Steps between C-alpha positions, in 0.01 A plus 500: 500500500607855435690417182479744205654489155685750280599486135851625420581579135858537382504722190738506208692794641562307828249698705227329694142586575302341780119482526259309721364178363158355566502122562187306431561133562813413314480804265661838567379805307704821465567790264841664470536841332813448295500801280527462124637160404703425191513193290755238626527631849488234777310558818536269801226478765499311830258472792609570854312378808510732798402416857609745759868555451538174316509477119534218255543533120353273241669394180520788246326480169633683195313642201642648178321794337388385164502711186189581302241502779257789403389742771128493568324826374421749782198738569625864511199591714576246774685755707311812372252678730188629318394822676158535662290749301342822622133524390320835493150529657208430269150653526159388386459580133874467423590281204872455567740403778835676509818468702876430495685164487791616720750314280798357689841563347718363355259327266619174334559553129197421286249538784160668438219589739120482479237635745207265555170593672262235628143637493210420737360241255835312493599617153835667441607807306859591415694815430854570379751629753685805366879543546433734794288228664157666444209296371133541403257207489162537326248341734159607374267697729573438866236519773549624857588219740655267240847354559774495236831313546813604309835321460809541281634208294866499392580287193836390360493244218283213617543603860258723698473622853214682680509783751308507822137596409332823623123531546298826497133570574315726256383816680203733464509739203604859569236772473538670161487873430254564214665840441848358429442495125254792489602845373337791681432770239658845532225754577403802294464805726299807400669843536480644852484876567551703814180505702366171356323277750553165324756302304330303223609258231479145369681190628536344151419156642680215324280204401441223579488586868569216751182404685456684828728789407410857603670829414570813703637834377754652740637857484813603688478869592794745519528449879538123456151411622272288285132498411317224317173419329357185340512451124156437349407230247587734211844580637409852617614640831448823696729573796403793727783751559530851638741790530734428208696789353626556148841343440464221759535137389282203589544133409216264405516119481253212481518218756353162403399274791409132502465339842819581691687575179551849357676640196563863400490669162772730376451840669401815307624844611271800453600867543225728629409769246378857542135545599249623240384867529127568507334496159501859364237408247238466774532805728249578770262777399357774719130577463362816344482808713150550638297818501757704303384859468289517815628797693480331840592144395794477259550183295753254645681219305511165679830332592696318225515123552820347643744283302609631159465873435213645701342792313229711656232590245425862443227662695175478309401798291270670748256743347406804707136520591318747279332778696235695320398827655135553558377758251274792569260630245681591177841438667812287430686292761839342454592222742865429568663176615832370614668165549799374682785282393443126545835346608588126484628361828849356506513159332625220724850408384600152396849458359591821313147629562419828316208707615328746269320793652133532408417768244306813551124472523359800315164646586279618215383854491138554586287592205332830460146498626281746307134559551269725298170593650267640236537870426587618843614858520746403778825334391792423728813280512578278792845357549584262778773260599462169681388568852469877438182715516349642187525869426223662296523838337289690250615481146713796421737615233788286634282191502391573146863540398594166668217318325601652170861397557401140573282494190791632292738227638246228427453635146879495449526135618220399265671675210835335580337154497602419862197396701501501882526159687215366703549381861500132395756566224733674747473200738581261215808705401622497860458118518697453178783720629512303827511166315784632281703589808443149641611330180812716487586412861462125437718522188770688692496242779527213251801665327665550839462131588626387160815709540571335835 
């Protein structure tokens, strides 16, 4: 008991190599690494029994290396380690599996690599491994929860070797953004002037529009604050603003929103323009002066309207009341009258307001009242002014001379062809003169505005 055995080989160069031998019955098995052997070399091998410190050698046996023994072909992949692949996550709806083979170097000459995916139904799909180790395997549509197993196969001649397999579970699909491929149109913005209360324009909505998408117009004001308003179905928008001055700049953009996703249009810059002056073609008009020509109540033009050029109309052509003296028997009475100037009030000024003073209301002269009473032997002349008492005197030489003089003047006017005007005609002439002054004033105001 306790006996073991060793095999001792004496090589051609005189060196020895010793290895343990396994004895089974009367047979000893051993392998000695001799290095490369050459034809004709002689190798001697003997067994040695060992028990404690005691040894005993058996008879040596010699063998001569024969020529012409072919070496058995070897597998270049026997000692090659095929790297374990890295497989990228896959989501429901994906149709490929991608990853990297993690190729171990050095690679035996003539070796190629293939990525193989085993699908949930047991079928397999393959993909070529690129020189950098990346691969893509077409799998068909994958569903969440499915399992896919991937391995790398190295091949050299008729020899192949597999990597350790890697399994992945297909995950839930990522939420998609319906606006990713949608172009938000650049808005058209209407001109904005100082004093405007709104910014208006059109969003120029691109179609087709992803379902559930809404649009908002947003204006950035000169102070950096923003105001917004919804875009209607026709693309129009109106954003309330206030207090903008000429020369300031605002920026308008359209924001598309779908769920939690938003996307902006290209912004449009707008410079605030000058405000429009009031329309000079529609000035406010004062009313006609009332009661022109009444001594105690002069005509007064109403105020010109505001905005544009306010022009007070001329005072109306007031005709003086005709006063006819009461006539005694066979006497003449001449009534006199007066009128005052009807003045237009000051027109209310809009921008560059021009006010035209009302024209003069002219009273008409009272007509001559004459009464003849049969063949009275008394004849007298009564002259009286408005509000004055009559004076009656017997007809004398002076009165006769005055009557003759008046008759002579009337005869001269008739001969010259110039007839006296009636009260109504005088009033009409005064109205025409007043209207002419008004027209001239309006024309002057219009020329003044045009020059500015």
